[in-house]
C-alpha positions, -999 to 999 in steps of 0.1 A, spaced: -712 -680 465 -688 -709 461 -696 -742 478 -685 -778 476 -706 -808 486 -691 -842 489 -707 -865 464 -695 -901 467 -723 -915 445 -716 -896 412 -709 -917 381 -688 -888 368 -655 -876 381 -633 -853 360 -597 -847 368 -585 -814 383 -553 -798 368 -539 -772 392 -522 -743 374 -499 -719 393 -514 -684 394 -491 -656 382 -486 -644 418 -488 -678 434 -461 -695 455 -446 -725 439 -438 -743 471 -440 -739 509 -414 -748 534 -412 -786 539 -426 -783 574 -457 -765 562 -487 -783 550 -509 -772 521 -544 -765 533 -573 -762 508 -571 -724 513 -534 -724 503 -541 -744 472 -570 -721 462 -549 -689 469 -519 -701 449 -533 -723 422 -561 -721 397 -581 -753 396 -588 -762 360 -610 -791 352 -605 -815 322 -641 -820 309 -631 -837 276 -649 -869 285 -680 -850 296 -679 -829 264 -675 -861 242 -708 -875 257 -727 -842 255 -751 -835 226 -736 -806 207 -757 -774 201 -766 -765 165 -745 -737 150 -709 -728 149 -687 -698 158 -682 -675 129 -648 -669 114 -628 -640 129 -630 -622 96 -668 -623 97 -668 -610 133 -645 -581 124 -666 -573 93 -698 -571 114 -680 -548 139 -669 -524 112 -684 -489 117 -697 -497 152 -691 -471 178 -693 -492 210 -678 -526 220 -676 -544 252 -651 -566 270 -661 -592 296 -636 -604 321 -649 -633 342 -619 -642 364 -639 -668 383 -661 -678 353 -670 -712 365 -685 -697 397 -703 -668 379 -733 -687 368 -757 -709 389 -755 -746 380 -787 -764 371 -793 -794 394 -793 -817 363 -756 -808 358 -744 -813 393 -733 -849 389 -719 -845 354 -696 -817 366 -682 -835 396 -645 -834 401 -621 -850 425 -599 -833 450 -595 -854 482 -631 -866 478 -655 -865 448 -670 -831 450 -698 -814 431 -699 -776 430 -733 -766 443 -749 -745 469 -777 -756 492 
């Protein structure tokens, strides 16, 4: 379930970068007003979390090189593909992360459910 809660007290606020969806409308008639639903239907809201990432302690380990991955897959009979079109909303957010992942639309909002 997707829910927004206004959060005027967060010390964090990452910018949102709307990206037109492949089947989205670029503009509406000038008399029309964009509702939040119109924006969500026509644009993918991407968040720029570079500042958050720069202040987050990195986890140990690195991604293996592509050649290493392919070598480990050699001779395997089954592989899987995961498509998470709404990836951000697929996983519950721990309460400790709510403020850190705040972003601004018309207000400062934190994705969370209550």
